[in-house]
C-alpha positions in Angstrom: -3.3 -16.7 -8.3 -6.3 -16.3 -10.6 -8.8 -14.1 -8.8 -7.0 -14.7 -5.5 -5.9 -11.1 -5.9 -9.4 -9.9 -5.1 -8.8 -10.8 -1.4 -6.2 -7.9 -1.3 -8.8 -5.2 -1.9 -11.6 -3.7 0.1 -14.2 -1.0 -0.2 -15.8 0.8 2.7 -17.7 4.1 2.7 -15.7 5.2 5.8 -12.3 4.6 4.1 -11.3 6.9 1.3 -14.9 7.7 0.5 -15.7 4.2 -0.5 -12.9 4.0 -3.1 -11.3 0.5 -3.6 -8.2 0.4 -1.5 -5.5 -2.2 -0.7 -7.0 -4.1 2.2 -5.8 -2.9 5.6 -4.4 0.4 4.1 -5.7 3.7 2.9 -3.9 3.3 -0.4 -6.3 3.4 -3.3 -6.0 0.6 -5.9 -5.9 3.3 -8.7 -2.9 4.9 -7.0 -1.0 1.7 -7.0 -1.8 1.0 -10.6 -0.8 4.5 -11.7 2.8 4.0 -10.5 3.9 1.2 -12.8 2.1 2.9 -15.6 4.3 6.0 -14.9 7.4 3.8 -14.9 7.8 3.5 -11.1 9.4 0.2 -10.0 7.9 -2.1 -7.5 10.7 -1.3 -5.1 10.0 2.4 -5.4 6.3 1.9 -4.8 7.0 -0.1 -1.7 9.3 2.6 -0.5 6.8 5.3 -1.1 3.9 3.4 0.4 5.4 1.5 3.4 2.0 -0.1 4.3 2.1 -2.1 1.1 3.7 -5.4 0.5 5.0 -7.0 -2.7 1.9 -9.2 -2.7 -0.3 -6.1 -2.6 1.5 -4.5 -5.6 1.4 -7.8 -7.6 -2.3 -8.2 -6.8 -3.0 -4.7 -8.1 -1.2 -5.5 -11.3 -3.0 -8.9 -11.6 -6.3 -7.1 -11.2 -5.5 -4.8 -14.1 -4.4 -7.7 -16.3 -7.5 -9.6 -15.5 -9.7 -6.5 -16.3 -7.9 -6.1 -19.6 -8.2 -9.8 -20.4 -12.0 -9.5 -19.9 -12.2 -6.6 -22.3 -10.6 -8.6 -25.2 -13.0 -9.7 -27.9 -13.9 -13.4 -28.0 -11.4 -15.5 -30.0 -8.7 -12.9 -29.5 -5.2 -14.4 -29.9 -3.7 -12.1 -27.3 -1.4 -13.8 -24.8 -3.2 -14.8 -21.5 
């Protein structure tokens, strides 16, 4: 799934002021990511945002993990 998650996002000035959203929805990526960070389960997220799918939520989390991985210093022994 490496980088495949990027297909799940879109950005358009006419949708949510150009903020990155889950493709085909008006749900901002940052909103999806804030939920697990606050302890909200995937099931709860899907209930709260019925336009999302499991694939959307997992893609959002994968994007955050990839972003964090890119911020690690070279030679870091953190798990990939």
